[in-house]
SEGUDREN-155321 format. One record per residue (C-alpha): x, y, z; residue in one letter; residue number from 1. Coordinates in nm, 4 decimals, decimal comma. Layout:
        c1        c2        c3  type  seq
         X         Y         Z     A  NUM
...
END
This chain:
        c1        c2        c3  type  seq
    0,0016    0,0000   -0,0043     M    1
    0,1322    0,3449   -0,1037     A    2
    0,2167    0,5749    0,1928     A    3
   -0,0372    0,8478    0,2509     K    4
    0,0749    1,1965    0,1587     E    5
    0,0343    1,5042    0,3680     Y    6
    0,1367    1,8655    0,3370     T    7
    0,3381    2,0532    0,5917     A    8
    0,0299    2,2614    0,6847     E    9
   -0,1694    1,9448    0,7581     E   10
    0,1015    1,8193    0,9917     V   11
    0,1297    2,1586    1,1758     A   12
   -0,2234    2,1224    1,2968     K   13
   -0,1169    1,8126    1,5114     H   14
    0,0886    1,9894    1,7773     N   15
   -0,0987    1,9351    2,1071     K   16
   -0,1010    1,6851    2,3805     E   17
   -0,2708    1,3693    2,2626     G   18
   -0,2329    1,4643    1,9019     D   19
    0,1455    1,5127    1,8184     L   20
    0,2946    1,4666    1,4713     W   21
    0,6328    1,5549    1,3460     V   22
    0,8225    1,5466    1,0193     I   23
    1,1611    1,3865    0,9745     M   24
    1,3349    1,3609    0,6476     D   25
    1,0257    1,3847    0,4485     G   26
    0,8360    1,1342    0,6416     K   27
    0,5436    1,1999    0,8736     V   28
    0,5445    1,0241    1,2244     Y   29
    0,2532    1,0160    1,4700     N   30
    0,4113    1,0410    1,8151     L   31
    0,0791    1,0814    2,0096     S   32
    0,0945    0,7389    2,1901     R   33
    0,4759    0,7514    2,2136     F   34
    0,5083    1,0732    2,4114     V   35
    0,5096    0,9062    2,7515     D   36
    0,7534    0,6382    2,6305     L   37
    1,0128    0,8877    2,4987     H   38
    1,3425    0,8311    2,6804     P   39
    1,4080    1,2031    2,6847     G   40
    1,0753    1,2821    2,8257     G   41
    0,7643    1,4536    2,6861     S   42
    0,8918    1,8046    2,7194     N   43
    1,1300    1,7792    2,4391     V   44
    0,8616    1,6517    2,1971     L   45
    0,6279    1,9428    2,2831     F   46
    0,9070    2,1992    2,2385     A   47
    0,7862    2,4740    2,0017     E   48
    1,0478    2,3989    1,7436     S   49
    0,9364    2,0318    1,7038     I   50
    0,5656    1,9725    1,7639     A   51
    0,3830    1,9679    1,4279     G   52
    0,7028    2,0762    1,2569     K   53
    1,0033    1,9461    1,0800     D   54
    1,2217    1,7826    1,3525     A   55
    1,4874    1,6418    1,1269     T   56
    1,7712    1,8713    1,2455     Q   57
    1,6676    1,8268    1,6079     A   58
    1,6566    1,4458    1,5852     F   59
    1,9940    1,4135    1,4184     F   60
    2,1476    1,6482    1,6829     G   61
    2,0547    1,3711    1,9449     L   62
    2,0171    1,0289    1,7644     H   63
    2,1689    0,8069    1,5059     R   64
    1,9856    0,7107    1,1870     L   65
    1,9617    0,3505    1,3175     E   66
    1,7119    0,4636    1,5865     V   67
    1,4524    0,5461    1,3237     L   68
    1,5151    0,1998    1,1536     Q   69
    1,4105    0,0180    1,4715     R   70
    1,0932   -0,1641    1,4234     P   71
    0,9244   -0,0027    1,7218     Q   72
    0,9953    0,3436    1,5797     Y   73
    0,9556    0,2713    1,2140     A   74
    0,5944    0,1822    1,2715     R   75
    0,5226    0,5154    1,3979     L   76
    0,5590    0,6549    1,0441     Q   77
    0,2033    0,7253    0,9013     I   78
    0,3042    0,8842    0,5585     G   79
    0,5270    1,1171    0,3670     T   80
    0,5297    1,4938    0,2815     I   81
    0,3803    1,5582   -0,0732     R   82
    0,6544    1,6400   -0,3313     D   83
    0,9341    1,5846   -0,0773     E   84
    1,1693    1,2910   -0,0993     E   85
    1,3655    1,1281    0,1879     S   86
    1,7330    1,1896    0,1338     V   87
    1,8869    1,0339    0,4523     I   88
    1,9422    0,6710    0,3985     K   89
    2,1458    0,3968    0,5498     A   90
    2,3970    0,2358    0,3016     P   91
    2,2854   -0,0703    0,1213     A   92
    2,4853   -0,3850    0,1603     P   93
    2,8074   -0,3383   -0,0221     G   94
    2,7634    0,0251   -0,0854     E   95
    3,0484    0,2659   -0,0505     L   96
    3,0327    0,5676    0,1683     S   97
    3,0166    0,9136   -0,0010     R   98
    3,1610    1,0939    0,2910     V   99
    3,5054    1,2384    0,1994     P  100
    3,7960    1,0213    0,3314     Y  101
    3,5499    0,7589    0,4535     A  102
    3,7031    0,5218    0,1861     E  103
    4,0544    0,4779    0,0826     P  104
    4,1172    0,6487   -0,2461     T  105
    4,1409    0,3353   -0,4521     W  106
    3,7671    0,2916   -0,3921     L  107
    3,6695    0,6536   -0,4654     V  108
    3,5366    0,7325   -0,8147     S  109
    3,7880    0,9139   -1,0374     G  110
    4,0874    0,8119   -0,8355     F  111
    4,3427    0,5543   -0,9653     K  112
    4,5690    0,3078   -0,8020     S  113
    4,8796    0,1278   -0,9073     P  114
    4,8075   -0,1603   -0,6781     Y  115
    4,4396   -0,2573   -0,7062     Y  116
    4,2668   -0,4135   -0,9964     T  117
    3,9059   -0,4384   -1,1061     E  118
    3,9170   -0,7896   -0,9482     G  119
    4,0067   -0,6445   -0,6089     H  120
    3,7146   -0,3963   -0,6394     R  121
    3,4718   -0,6762   -0,7092     K  122
    3,6142   -0,8706   -0,4212     F  123
    3,5814   -0,5780   -0,1867     Q  124
    3,2136   -0,5305   -0,2830     T  125
    3,1284   -0,8889   -0,2157     A  126
    3,3243   -0,8974    0,1116     T  127
    3,1545   -0,5759    0,2350     R  128
    2,8072   -0,7065    0,1387     T  129
    2,8832   -1,0416    0,3148     F  130
    2,9991   -0,8744    0,6326     F  131
    2,7085   -0,6202    0,6369     M  132
    2,4477   -0,8784    0,6007     V  133
    2,5872   -1,1840    0,7800     V  134
    2,8677   -1,0741    1,0247     V  135
    2,8134   -0,7214    1,1286     G  136
    2,4926   -0,7496    1,3090     P  137
    2,6395   -1,0424    1,5040     E  138
    2,9492   -0,8425    1,5807     M  139
    2,7431   -0,5567    1,7295     I  140
    2,5274   -0,7869    1,9269     K  141
    2,8156   -0,9756    2,0754     C  142
    3,0226   -0,6611    2,1498     E  143
    2,7435   -0,5516    2,3742     E  144
    2,6608   -0,8810    2,5403     N  145
    3,0040   -1,0076    2,5662     G  146
    2,9042   -1,3569    2,4424     Q  147
    3,0980   -1,5620    2,1935     R  148
    3,0195   -1,5303    1,8165     I  149
    2,7551   -1,7861    1,7349     S  150
    2,8441   -2,1071    1,5563     Q  151
    2,5838   -2,0336    1,2900     E  152
    2,7878   -1,7132    1,1823     V  153
    3,1113   -1,8954    1,2030     V  154
    2,9743   -2,1736    0,9836     D  155
    2,8685   -1,9038    0,7226     K  156
    3,2096   -1,7478    0,7334     M  157
    3,3601   -2,0844    0,6720     S  158
    3,1426   -2,1452    0,3758     E  159
    3,3014   -1,8538    0,1943     V  160
    3,6407   -1,9325    0,3508     N  161
    3,6871   -1,6023    0,5496     V  162
    3,8983   -1,7830    0,8112     I  163
    4,1239   -1,9317    0,5576     A  164
    4,1627   -1,5998    0,3682     M  165
    4,2642   -1,4226    0,6803     R  166
    4,5805   -1,6370    0,6867     L  167
    4,6826   -1,4772    0,3566     G  168
    4,7791   -1,6474    0,0297     P  169
    4,9200   -1,9921    0,0414     G  170
    4,8667   -2,3699   -0,0066     K  171
    4,5839   -2,3766    0,2505     H  172
    4,3660   -2,2008   -0,0057     L  173
    4,3997   -2,4606   -0,2835     Q  174
    4,0724   -2,6183   -0,3740     G  175
    3,8727   -2,3701   -0,1742     R  176
    3,5833   -2,1500   -0,3188     T  177
    3,6704   -1,7997   -0,1904     L  178
    3,3891   -1,5502   -0,1321     M  179
    3,1558   -1,7433   -0,3574     N  180
    3,4092   -1,7551   -0,6377     G  181
    3,4811   -1,3886   -0,6493     T  182
    3,8676   -1,4596   -0,6639     V  183
    4,0531   -1,7870   -0,7454     K  184
    4,2798   -1,9287   -0,4908     P  185
    4,5777   -1,8782   -0,7186     E  186
    4,4925   -1,5158   -0,7707     E  187
    4,4419   -1,4313   -0,4004     F  188
    4,7098   -1,1913   -0,2926     D  189
    4,7866   -0,9684    0,0197     Y  190
    4,5692   -0,6875   -0,1040     F  191
    4,2668   -0,9260   -0,1118     H  192
    4,3609   -1,0256    0,2488     E  193
    4,3992   -0,6543    0,3537     A  194
    4,0419   -0,5975    0,2211     I  195
    3,9146   -0,8842    0,4499     V  196
    4,0750   -0,7282    0,7654     H  197
    3,9673   -0,3646    0,6727     A  198
    3,6059   -0,4688    0,6141     E  199
    3,5876   -0,6571    0,9475     L  200
    3,7148   -0,3341    1,1302     A  201
    3,4253   -0,1195    0,9936     R  202
    3,1697   -0,2048    1,2555     F  203
    3,3075   -0,0149    1,5597     G  204
    3,3371   -0,3431    1,7487     S  205
    3,7058   -0,3825    1,8534     R  206
    3,6469   -0,6835    2,0825     G  207
    3,4335   -0,8620    1,8249     A  208
    3,7120   -0,8407    1,5751     I  209
    3,9300   -1,0531    1,7994     E  210
    3,6335   -1,2763    1,8792     G  211
    3,5988   -1,3715    1,5104     L  212
    3,8659   -1,6425    1,5523     L  213
    4,1679   -1,4042    1,5609     A  214
    4,3322   -1,6797    1,7492     G  215
    4,3398   -1,9030    1,4342     A  216
    4,4923   -1,6216    1,2392     V  217
    4,7947   -1,6155    1,4732     I  218
    4,7752   -1,9648    1,6131     G  219
    4,7402   -2,1779    1,3164     L  220
    5,0329   -2,0592    1,0858     P  221
    5,2884   -2,2384    1,3106     P  222
    5,0874   -2,5583    1,2396     V  223
    5,0629   -2,4910    0,8704     L  224
    5,4399   -2,4073    0,8400     N  225
    5,6016   -2,6417    1,1081     Y  226
    5,3590   -2,9193    1,1979     G  227
    5,4131   -3,2702    1,0739     S  228
    5,1955   -3,3734    0,7724     P  229
    4,9909   -3,6026    1,0084     E  230
    4,9220   -3,3070    1,2447     L  231
    4,8384   -3,0732    0,9699     Q  232
    4,6037   -3,3267    0,8129     A  233
    4,4058   -3,3507    1,1387     R  234
    4,4075   -3,0027    1,2698     I  235
    4,4019   -2,7621    0,9710     V  236
    4,0779   -2,8755    0,8102     P  237
    3,8754   -2,8566    1,1262     E  238
    4,0060   -2,5125    1,2191     V  239
    3,9509   -2,3627    0,8735     L  240
    3,5982   -2,5067    0,8660     S  241
    3,5267   -2,3362    1,2005     G  242
    3,4650   -2,6674    1,3825     K  243
    3,7580   -2,6238    1,6191     K  244
    3,9451   -2,3197    1,7549     Y  245
    4,3000   -2,2369    1,8039     V  246
    4,4686   -1,9839    2,0346     A  247
    4,8300   -1,8737    2,0310     L  248
    4,9599   -1,9050    2,3900     A  249
    5,2951   -1,7279    2,4247     I  250
    5,2627   -1,4334    2,6659     S  251
    5,2716   -1,4839    3,0515     E  252
    5,2482   -1,2866    3,3637     A  253
    5,6181   -1,3334    3,3712     F  254
    5,6991   -1,2544    3,0050     A  255
    5,5418   -1,0306    2,7511     G  256
    5,7735   -0,8795    2,4890     S  257
    6,0498   -1,0748    2,6552     D  258
    5,9595   -1,4190    2,5100     V  259
    6,2788   -1,5758    2,6270     S  260
    6,1572   -1,5147    2,9921     G  261
    5,8754   -1,7667    2,9800     I  262
    5,8389   -2,0043    3,2601     Q  263
    5,5912   -2,2598    3,1181     T  264
    5,7949   -2,5977    3,1130     T  265
    5,7752   -2,9024    2,8837     A  266
    5,9660   -3,2059    3,0247     V  267
    6,0216   -3,5030    2,7949     R  268
    5,8712   -3,8431    2,9224     D  269
    5,9137   -4,0974    2,6420     G  270
    5,6860   -4,0105    2,3463     D  271
    5,5215   -3,7375    2,5432     F  272
    5,5772   -3,3926    2,6882     W  273
    5,4562   -3,3035    3,0246     V  274
    5,3648   -2,9422    3,0152     V  275
    5,3226   -2,7245    3,3247     T  276
    5,2616   -2,3548    3,3558     G  277
    5,0409   -2,0503    3,2880     T  278
    4,9700   -1,8089    3,0013     K  279
    4,8110   -1,4727    3,0192     K  280
    4,6199   -1,2374    2,7880     W  281
    4,5473   -1,5285    2,5474     I  282
    4,3072   -1,4181    2,2674     T  283
    4,0220   -1,6721    2,2170     N  284
    4,1547   -1,8673    2,5032     G  285
    3,8248   -1,9168    2,6869     T  286
    3,6868   -2,1208    2,3862     F  287
    3,9888   -2,2574    2,2225     A  288
    4,0266   -2,6323    2,1515     D  289
    4,4044   -2,6084    2,0782     Y  290
    4,6798   -2,3958    2,2132     F  291
    4,9907   -2,3156    2,0075     T  292
    5,2214   -2,2847    2,3087     T  293
    5,5697   -2,1527    2,3860     G  294
    5,7416   -2,3770    2,6296     C  295
    6,0909   -2,3843    2,7933     K  296
    6,2480   -2,7221    2,7355     T  297
    6,5855   -2,8708    2,8323     E  298
    6,7260   -2,7652    2,4967     T  299
    6,5638   -2,4260    2,4755     G  300
    6,2447   -2,2560    2,3643     F  301
    5,9976   -2,4914    2,1894     T  302
    5,6573   -2,4579    2,0483     V  303
    5,3993   -2,7242    2,1074     I  304
    5,0373   -2,7705    2,0044     L  305
    4,8418   -2,8514    2,3139     I  306
    4,4937   -3,0029    2,2869     E  307
    4,2410   -2,8992    2,5599     R  308
    4,1731   -3,1717    2,8026     D  309
    4,0982   -3,1999    3,1832     D  310
    4,4405   -3,0792    3,2720     N  311
    4,3898   -2,7554    3,0689     V  312
    4,1796   -2,4838    3,2431     S  313
    4,0868   -2,1313    3,1196     T  314
    3,9606   -1,8273    3,3047     K  315
    3,8211   -1,5238    3,1456     A  316
    4,0139   -1,1889    3,1889     I  317
    3,8299   -0,8675    3,2089     K  318
    3,9818   -0,6293    2,9780     T  319
    3,9032   -0,2798    2,8366     S  320
    3,7222   -0,4470    2,5442     Y  321
    3,4349   -0,6850    2,5316     S  322
    3,4610   -1,0348    2,6717     S  323
    3,3549   -1,1564    2,3208     V  324
    3,7354   -1,1712    2,2463     A  325
    3,7531   -1,4662    2,4829     G  326
    4,0777   -1,3198    2,6539     T  327
    4,1919   -1,5760    2,8921     A  328
    4,4312   -1,6836    3,1663     Y  329
    4,5382   -2,0458    3,0726     V  330
    4,6662   -2,3052    3,3134     T  331
    4,8556   -2,6263    3,2037     F  332
    4,8651   -2,8742    3,4962     D  333
    5,1054   -3,1541    3,3947     K  334
    4,9354   -3,2010    3,0502     V  335
    5,0639   -3,4981    2,8545     R  336
    5,1184   -3,3976    2,4829     V  337
    5,2479   -3,6286    2,2025     P  338
    5,5961   -3,5405    2,0858     V  339
    5,4492   -3,5320    1,7424     G  340
    5,2666   -3,2175    1,8343     N  341
    5,5942   -3,0254    1,8487     T  342
    5,6067   -2,7501    1,5866     L  343
    5,9585   -2,7127    1,4252     G  344
    6,2710   -2,8233    1,5740     E  345
    6,2975   -2,8768    1,9547     I  346
    6,4807   -2,5735    2,0944     G  347
    6,4193   -2,3663    1,7850     N  348
    6,0887   -2,2242    1,8755     G  349
    6,1780   -1,8787    1,8596     M  350
    6,2084   -1,8883    1,4837     S  351
    5,8622   -2,0548    1,4698     V  352
    5,7101   -1,7708    1,6562     I  353
    5,9007   -1,4867    1,4875     L  354
    5,8076   -1,6254    1,1360     S  355
    5,4508   -1,5046    1,1804     N  356
    5,5112   -1,1742    1,3564     F  357
    5,5358   -0,9740    1,0472     N  358
    5,2171   -1,0981    0,9141     H  359
    5,0405   -1,0632    1,2547     E  360
    5,1683   -0,6793    1,2747     R  361
    5,0622   -0,6088    0,9174     W  362
    4,7252   -0,7569    0,9729     M  363
    4,6763   -0,5533    1,2839     G  364
    4,7541   -0,2371    1,0787     M  365
    4,5123   -0,3273    0,8022     C  366
    4,2382   -0,3354    1,0671     A  367
    4,3687   -0,0485    1,2774     G  368
    4,3728    0,2014    0,9883     L  369
    4,0255    0,0933    0,8721     S  370
    3,8870    0,1541    1,2187     A  371
    4,0609    0,5017    1,2215     Q  372
    3,8933    0,5697    0,8809     R  373
    3,5529    0,4887    1,0351     V  374
    3,6224    0,7295    1,3147     V  375
    3,7057    0,9961    1,0571     V  376
    3,3693    0,9339    0,8846     E  377
    3,1860    0,9586    1,2135     E  378
    3,3551    1,2845    1,2995     C  379
    3,2842    1,4304    0,9517     M  380
    2,9235    1,3435    0,9854     K  381
    2,8816    1,4656    1,3404     W  382
    3,0662    1,7889    1,2686     A  383
    2,8409    1,8676    0,9713     S  384
    2,5061    1,7931    1,1549     Q  385
    2,5871    1,9225    1,5047     R  386
    2,4738    2,2797    1,5374     I  387
    2,6502    2,4966    1,8072     V  388
    2,6021    2,8659    1,8363     F  389
    2,3600    2,8537    1,5516     G  390
    2,6235    2,6993    1,3157     K  391
    2,7567    2,3492    1,2286     P  392
    3,0655    2,2428    1,4275     L  393
    3,2579    2,2613    1,0962     T  394
    3,2351    2,6389    1,1186     S  395
    3,4817    2,6228    1,4036     Q  396
    3,8512    2,6342    1,2859     A  397
    3,9657    2,4287    1,5751     V  398
    3,7276    2,1375    1,4579     I  399
    3,8509    2,1737    1,1000     R  400
    4,2174    2,1390    1,2250     A  401
    4,1394    1,8327    1,4162     K  402
    3,9638    1,6835    1,1177     L  403
    4,2704    1,7784    0,9004     A  404
    4,5068    1,6070    1,1398     A  405
    4,2916    1,2833    1,1384     M  406
    4,2613    1,2750    0,7776     I  407
    4,6338    1,3339    0,7238     S  408
    4,7355    1,0587    0,9688     R  409
    4,4967    0,7997    0,8068     V  410
    4,6059    0,8791    0,4588     E  411
    4,9631    0,8694    0,5286     A  412
    4,9273    0,5293    0,6969     G  413
    4,7174    0,4073    0,4104     Q  414
    4,9821    0,4890    0,1542     N  415
    5,2618    0,3381    0,3549     W  416
    5,0607    0,0217    0,4328     L  417
    4,9809   -0,0174    0,0557     E  418
    5,3546    0,0164   -0,0338     N  419
    5,4546   -0,2544    0,2132     I  420
    5,1699   -0,4796    0,0824     T  421
    5,2922   -0,4495   -0,2671     F  422
    5,6390   -0,5426   -0,1442     Q  423
    5,4913   -0,8484    0,0267     M  424
    5,3320   -0,9608   -0,2951     N  425
    5,6550   -0,9328   -0,4857     N  426
    5,9085   -1,0785   -0,2339     M  427
    5,9828   -1,4304   -0,1374     S  428
    5,9272   -1,5361    0,2307     Y  429
    6,3035   -1,5003    0,3050     A  430
    6,3137   -1,1583    0,1457     E  431
    6,0090   -1,0417    0,3484     T  432
    6,1786   -1,1474    0,6688     S  433
    6,5029   -0,9773    0,5818     S  434
    6,3708   -0,6473    0,4395     K  435
    6,0284   -0,5840    0,5852     L  436
    6,0656   -0,6572    0,9518     A  437
    6,1829   -0,3083    1,0256     G  438
    5,9447   -0,1173    0,8035     P  439
    5,6516   -0,3182    0,9326     I  440
    5,7554   -0,2577    1,2940     A  441
    5,7858    0,1238    1,2196     L  442
    5,4364    0,1144    1,0428     L  443
    5,2878   -0,0359    1,3436     K  444
    5,4379    0,2159    1,5717     Q  445
    5,3110    0,5029    1,3476     F  446
    4,9537    0,3669    1,3025     V  447
    4,9049    0,2973    1,6688     T  448
    5,0250    0,6259    1,7644     R  449
    4,8137    0,7883    1,5089     S  450
    4,5253    0,5953    1,6477     G  451
    4,5892    0,7208    1,9989     E  452
    4,5882    1,0782    1,8775     Q  453
    4,2805    1,0220    1,6574     T  454
    4,1015    0,8742    1,9675     A  455
    4,1756    1,1985    2,1603     K  456
    4,0751    1,4351    1,8679     D  457
    3,7467    1,2437    1,7971     S  458
    3,6555    1,2536    2,1609     T  459
    3,6984    1,6320    2,1691     Q  460
    3,4855    1,6638    1,8577     I  461
    3,2080    1,4465    2,0025     F  462
    3,2273    1,5935    2,3602     G  463
    3,0251    1,4122    2,6219     G  464
    2,8733    1,1858    2,3646     R  465
    3,2159    1,0230    2,3214     A  466
    3,1819    0,8973    2,6843     L  467
    2,8710    0,6916    2,6495     T  468
    2,8756    0,3211    2,5301     V  469
    2,5543    0,3717    2,3400     T  470
    2,4080    0,6477    2,1323     G  471
    2,5581    0,9033    1,8984     M  472
    2,9150    0,8643    2,0270     G  473
    2,9244    0,4922    2,0721     K  474
    3,1839    0,4179    1,7901     V  475
    3,4064    0,6965    1,9319     I  476
    3,3767    0,5581    2,2817     E  477
    3,4668    0,2061    2,1650     N  478
    3,7661    0,3348    1,9762     F  479
    3,8967    0,5504    2,2547     H  480
    3,8613    0,2622    2,5022     R  481
    4,0266   -0,0011    2,2926     T  482
    4,2686    0,1612    2,0479     S  483
    4,5439    0,1301    2,2918     A  484
    4,5293   -0,2513    2,2466     F  485
    4,6927   -0,2134    1,9045     D  486
    4,9923   -0,0459    2,0704     A  487
    5,0635   -0,3526    2,2843     I  488
    4,9416   -0,6682    2,0884     L  489
    5,1995   -0,8272    1,8536     A  490
    5,4725   -0,6061    2,0002     G  491
    5,4667   -0,2995    2,2125     A  492
    5,4794    0,0401    2,0459     E  493
    5,8160    0,1385    2,1815     D  494
    5,9636   -0,2030    2,1075     V  495
    5,8444   -0,1683    1,7484     M  496
    6,0078    0,1716    1,7024     A  497
    6,3343    0,0389    1,8420     D  498
    6,3225   -0,2720    1,6300     L  499
    6,2583   -0,0600    1,3136     G  500
    6,5659    0,1562    1,3821     V  501
    6,7849   -0,1393    1,4838     R  502
    6,7059   -0,3142    1,1572     Q  503
    6,7925    0,0028    0,9729     A  504
    7,1249    0,0414    1,1653     M  505
    7,2304   -0,3174    1,0595     K  506
    7,2179   -0,2063    0,7091     K  507
    7,4051    0,1125    0,7439     M  508
    7,6996    0,1182    0,4997     P  509
    8,0383    0,1354    0,6753     S  510
    8,1472    0,3935    0,4207     T  511
    7,8515    0,6384    0,4983     A  512
    7,9951    0,9647    0,6420     R  513
    7,8738    1,3169    0,6650     L  514
END
């Protein structure tokens, strides 16, 4: 049935108690029975500037568009204004934002890129559509309630091989159908993977990103690269299918960045290891079935895949971000593990762990920059619609300066990231380890510090709304509360800066002089 049409004059007649209509974005809403239910009280609705009039500006000064889309509010609409079209719309699945700097330039009409092809663009559209329809709503829900991502969503992710793609190009993709065939396994490169990480980070749900099996992204590569064929055949398929979960268990209360200081021990007993010790801050640990674990053995640091049993216990750790991430304290109490579960050579575990650090740090920056870009978009929207002293926030030079700084940081990081990603696509694994460890470490330090400053600037732009978990500033609040994690995970910020410079100093030519 076509919506009934009204004129603004007809709506204006309904401006009293028991008979209250308003106009919002060309649509007519009957709020007569809603008055007493309004969270802000009835006085706001009977204000002279709202009752019977166009309340669009007033509404969007207080609420997000998603409020109007909720069923209980959407059904209050009784018609539309004649000859007036609704112009404020939520993005359709897969649709790009038209807000300046809300998208990287390679996605913006009229801009060119030396890195991305039309195939990458098609993959991005398919990925964003899938995440908006299938994954995003679950992320937002679980971010709020702290519960683990549902198996149903994990199964749907596995069907299009999101878990496998987050591990990057490689043999593990062979024979798989990626994102419903949008890209062939042999064509999948690091730019495709970067798209997956970036799209996951667009929902303002930092804890949920980790909860979407980030443990597999960092815990499974050692099995893929160093596990025996028998171990790989048993573990890899069930993890990539989302039936089993893996966590990387390295850090301890006794050892963070100093991996050599771990105290978890593995003692040889015939064909078994007996593992005793504790691990802390383990992502996905509360629901992991396997733990890729760093242990101290008689011959040195060794990595062992430990399967959960009665002698493995986990306890949730309360962190700044949602418990959906499954961050855990893990205890191994004389766990017997087959020697065949050893990853790599005994005593050579450091190389096993270090081999994936570059990828882990790069992955974090793909997501981190995307999250910062979402913050830029939120601030651009808010500064345009928020009216202060009779003018939009953007009329204030100090606000424009903050926006300029935020944009500059995210664009600089994006270009640096794309250059490194291009090198990854065109270097062998050995070259990447040799030449990119330093640049990736410096990029991580740059992006995380940029994020910290952007968190501060965006909070100032949103003011008090940036302090509330729900409502207009909820994305800013989440980012401000959780962005510091990126400065710690996969290598502390200061350690990364030092690593980058030390790597550079190793390559200083002896003949270089002023």
